[in-house]
C-alpha positions in Angstrom: 24.5 135.8 147.2 25.8 138.8 145.2 27.7 136.3 142.9 24.3 134.7 142.1 23.1 138.2 141.1 21.0 139.2 144.6 21.7 142.4 146.1 20.7 141.1 149.6 19.3 138.0 151.4 15.8 139.6 151.3 16.1 140.1 147.2 17.0 136.3 147.2 13.7 135.4 149.6 11.6 137.7 147.4 12.9 135.8 144.3 12.2 132.4 145.8 8.8 133.3 147.0 8.1 134.6 143.4 9.6 131.3 142.0 11.8 133.4 140.0 14.7 132.2 141.6 16.5 128.9 142.3 16.6 127.7 145.9 19.9 126.9 147.4 23.5 127.7 146.6 26.3 125.3 145.9 27.8 124.0 149.4 31.1 125.5 150.2 33.9 123.0 150.9 34.9 125.4 154.0 31.4 124.9 155.4 32.4 121.4 157.1 33.7 122.1 160.6 37.3 120.8 160.3 37.8 122.6 156.9 40.1 125.8 156.5 37.8 128.7 156.4 37.8 131.1 153.3 36.1 134.2 154.6 36.7 136.0 157.7 34.1 135.9 160.5 33.7 139.6 160.4 32.6 139.4 156.6 30.1 136.5 157.6 28.7 138.6 160.4 28.4 141.9 158.4 26.5 139.8 156.0 24.3 138.3 158.4 23.3 141.5 160.1 22.5 143.0 156.7 20.1 140.3 156.0 18.6 140.7 159.6 18.2 144.5 159.1 16.4 144.1 155.9 14.3 141.4 157.2 13.1 143.7 159.8 12.8 146.8 157.3 10.7 144.5 155.2 8.7 143.0 158.2 8.1 146.8 159.3 6.0 147.4 156.0 9.0 149.1 154.2 8.9 146.6 151.3 8.5 149.1 148.5 11.1 151.6 149.8 14.9 151.4 148.9 17.0 149.9 152.1 19.3 152.6 153.2 21.2 152.6 156.9 19.4 155.9 157.6 15.9 154.6 156.9 16.6 151.5 158.8 17.8 153.5 161.8 14.3 155.3 161.3 12.6 151.8 161.4 14.4 150.5 164.4 13.7 153.8 166.3 10.0 153.6 165.7 10.0 150.1 166.6 11.8 150.9 170.1 9.3 153.8 170.4 6.4 151.8 170.0 7.6 149.1 172.3 8.0 151.8 175.2 4.6 153.0 174.6 3.1 149.7 174.7 1.5 150.0 171.3 3.2 146.8 169.7 1.7 143.6 169.3 3.4 140.5 171.0 
């Protein structure tokens, strides 16, 4: 995503929703099951978790705030607290 000019998966999704970004990226040859992988699993997992945490951050209503790890931890703690208190929907 960074090679395409996006800071994160959330930035990409926002651009797609606003129709300012092109949907889809070139398919990597290493995507096929039997092809040699070009990126370590740890890198893929880190990118996925970053995307996941940013999605939760945005879903929690923090769209206008700059994403930082400290703010994300605060959002997750708030979600956990509301779950324990039974004040979360669904």
